[in-house]
C-alpha positions in Angstrom: 0.0 0.0 0.0 0.8 3.5 -1.0 2.1 5.7 2.0 1.1 9.1 -0.1 -1.1 9.6 -3.3 -1.1 10.7 -5.9 -3.6 13.4 -4.9 -1.6 14.1 -1.6 0.7 14.7 -4.4 -1.1 17.0 -5.8 -2.1 18.6 -3.1 1.6 19.3 -1.8 2.4 21.0 -5.1 -0.5 23.1 -5.5 0.3 24.3 -2.0 3.8 24.7 -2.9 3.0 26.5 -5.7 4.6 23.9 -7.8 3.6 23.0 -11.7 3.8 19.4 -11.6 2.4 17.5 -14.9 0.9 14.3 -14.6 3.5 12.1 -15.4 5.6 14.0 -12.2 2.4 13.2 -9.7 3.3 9.6 -10.3 7.0 9.6 -10.2 7.2 12.2 -7.1 4.2 9.9 -5.6 6.9 7.0 -6.1 9.9 9.3 -4.6 8.3 10.1 -2.1 6.5 6.5 -0.7 10.2 5.3 -0.3 11.3 8.1 1.3 8.6 8.3 3.7 8.9 3.7 3.8 12.9 4.6 5.3 11.5 6.9 7.7 8.5 4.4 9.2 12.0 1.8 9.0 14.0 4.1 11.0 11.0 4.2 13.5 10.8 0.6 13.9 14.0 0.1 14.9 14.7 3.6 17.5 14.0 1.4 20.7 12.2 3.2 23.6 15.5 2.5 26.0 17.7 4.6 23.4 17.4 8.4 24.4 17.6 10.4 21.1 21.0 12.1 19.9 21.8 15.1 18.0 25.4 13.4 17.4 26.6 9.8 17.2 29.5 10.7 20.0 29.6 12.5 22.7 30.7 15.5 22.6 32.3 18.0 25.5 32.7 21.7 25.3 36.1 22.7 26.7 35.7 26.2 28.3 38.4 28.7 29.4 39.2 31.3 31.7 37.8 34.6 30.1 41.0 36.4 31.3 42.1 40.1 30.0 45.5 40.0 27.9 47.0 43.0 26.3 46.1 44.0 22.4 47.0 46.7 20.1 46.0 50.2 20.4 43.5 51.8 18.5 46.1 53.8 16.9 48.5 50.5 16.6 46.1 48.5 14.7 44.8 51.6 12.0 48.8 52.1 11.6 48.9 49.7 8.7 46.0 50.8 7.4 46.1 52.1 3.7 43.3 54.5 4.6 41.9 55.8 7.7 39.1 58.2 8.7 37.8 59.6 11.6 39.8 56.4 13.8 37.8 53.7 11.6 39.5 51.7 8.6 38.6 53.4 5.3 36.7 51.2 2.3 35.8 52.1 -1.0 32.0 52.5 -1.2 30.5 49.4 -3.2 27.0 50.0 -3.3 25.4 53.5 -4.7 23.5 55.6 -2.6 20.3 54.8 -4.7 20.2 51.3 -3.8 17.0 50.5 -1.9 17.8 48.2 1.1 
């Protein structure tokens, strides 16, 4: 028995605003049926005593203390810049003023 009918595929196509031919309806119904059967098989294998996971191996975050260290002054950073304006890097404009955002 098919898990998804041709009519359901047509309904999904309409909801997605996709133009689908009659041949595509049959093809997609078959493909979606295979996918849904595979998902159902996975559901059968999953046992109640196995907790759901997001990764196949356990992950552990390694955190370090947030320690303040010496860094460059704004003048030192800007000293290597090809062009500076108002204590900022000056770069060429890539968008014109008339471009609507």
